[in-house]
N, C-alpha and C positions, 0 to 999 in steps of 0.2 A: 504492498499500499504506499502511494508517494506520501510525502510527509507535506504540512500543511504549513502555512506562511502565518504566521501569527499577524492580523492586523493591527497598521500603525494607530498610534493614537490621533491622530488626524482623521482617517478612516473612518476609527470608532465613533467619533465626534462628530461628522456626518451621515453617518448610517444613523445614528441616535436622534440627532437631528431632523432627519427624514422623517423618519418613525413616530418622535412626537407631532410633525405637522399633518403626518395622516390622521394619527389617532385625534389632533384637535381641531381636525377638518369634520370626522365623524362626529363627532359630541357639536360643535356648534350646529350643523345638518340637522343632527338630532334635535336638539333645542328650537333652532328656526322651525322643524316640519312641527312640532308640540307649541309652539306658543301659540295664544289665546290671549284675546282681546278681555277685558275688564268684567264680561260676562261668560265666558268660558265658552266662547264661539270662535273656532279658526276662521281665518278669512275664508281660506278654498272652502268650507262649507256652505257661505251663504248665496244663495241663487238670488237674484232679482227674476220678481214678476215681469211677465211681458208686458203688463199693462204698465209699468214704470219704463220702461224704453223708448223713445225715439229713435226714427231714423231719418237721415237725411243724404241727398246726393251730390256727390263734388266731381268735378269736371276731372277726368284723365290729365297728366301730364302729357301729352299727346295732341289732344284737342287746345288745350291751353296754349300748348305754343302753335298749332295750328289757327289760332283768335289771334294772339301776338304778333305774328308771321304774316299773315294777310293786314292787319293795321298800321304793319310799318312796309308793307307794299301798295296802300294805299297813299298811303303821306307821299313814299316816296316817287310814286307816277305823278304827283302834284309838284314835285322838287321839295319835300318839305323833310327836313330832319327831327325826326321824333324818337322818343321813349314809349317802350308801351310796358306795360304790367298788368297781370294777370291774379287775381286774387281768389281764393276759393270762397263758400259760405260765411268761413269764418275771419275772413278777411285777412288769412296766410295768404303771404304771396306765394303763385307755384312757378311762373316763371317771369321774365325782366327781359325786354330786349333793348339796347341803347342803339338806336339807327347810327350810323355812319356820319358825323360832324353835328350828333345831337348836344345841346348845352347841358352842361354840369346838373342846371335846376331840374332839367326834365326828369330824370331818374327819380327822383325821391316823389315831386310833383303827380307821377304816374300813377305810383304806387299809391298816395293818398287817394287821388281822385278815384281808384278803381273800389278800394274801400269804403268812400263813401257811397259811391252807386250800388255796392252791394248792400251796404248797413240802412239802406234806406228804399232801394229794391226801385230805383228812381235814377235818370239820370241826371248829372251834377247841375245843368245848365237850366234845369226845372229845381233842383234843388238851391242853388244860387236865389232863385227869385224866391224862396221862402225867409231867407235873411231879412227882407222887411219888416215881416211881421214878426219875426223869431232872432232880431239879432248874436242870441248867444251861441247859436249853432254852432259858428265859428270855432268856438272856444272849445269844442269836444277833440280831446286829442287824435291826431292821425285823420280827421278829413279838411278838405280840400273842397272849397264852394264855390268851383271855378268850373266852365263847360270842359268837357272833357273825357266825363266819367260816365260809362252805360250797365246796366243789370246784364246778365243775363241767364233767363229763366227755363224751369223745368216746372210744368203742370202749375204754373202760376204764380211757383215759388223762387227767389233767390238764391240761384247756386253758385256764382262767381259774381266777378267784375271784372269791365274793363277798363284801364287806365290810359290816356294818352296824352302826354304832356311835348311843349317843344315849336308846334304850328302857332304863327303869328295870332293865331285866335282861338280862345273856348271853342267855337263854332267848328272850326275846321277841326281841333283835337277830337271832339266829339264825332264829327262824320267817319273820323279813322277809327274811332273805336265800334264806333255802328257797323265798318266793315268788317269789324270782327267778330261782332256779334251774327254778321249775318253768315258767316263761313259756318258757324255753327250751326247754322238751321239747315243746311243741304245734307 
């Protein structure tokens, strides 16, 4: 029988440390698996009733990109440099395109217009008119009440917003945003 070498002190320390790590992970996993809230219910055991849930619809990345590109293309056809943002129902940015030569301010403005359009399910040019009756609307964080934002709806409910900024007027920005909405209807 061949003789075995005695492990060095360093090897024994490393082996012991590894063994402790495995045991520690097992203990932590067991404790976490058995954790219960103050009423003794483990979080994994809670099941939400079907009537307590809602469902929402969101654009796919491909659809959002197609809409943004359609808006940029419409602006470029008119010789305009714009930025376009598409946000989801919750106001989270899905995609933003900055056209060649678009101003630096247009990027954020496009996102804010898209957020405003989806938040109120209305074009931002229409919402800008509401400022006459409710001037404090402009104080809501993340909003921009200038023409250039258009909502995207499905079954009458807002699912996204498209914002365009950078053209010489809000009417033109909104025309390009509507081009993005239109491509989604085909």
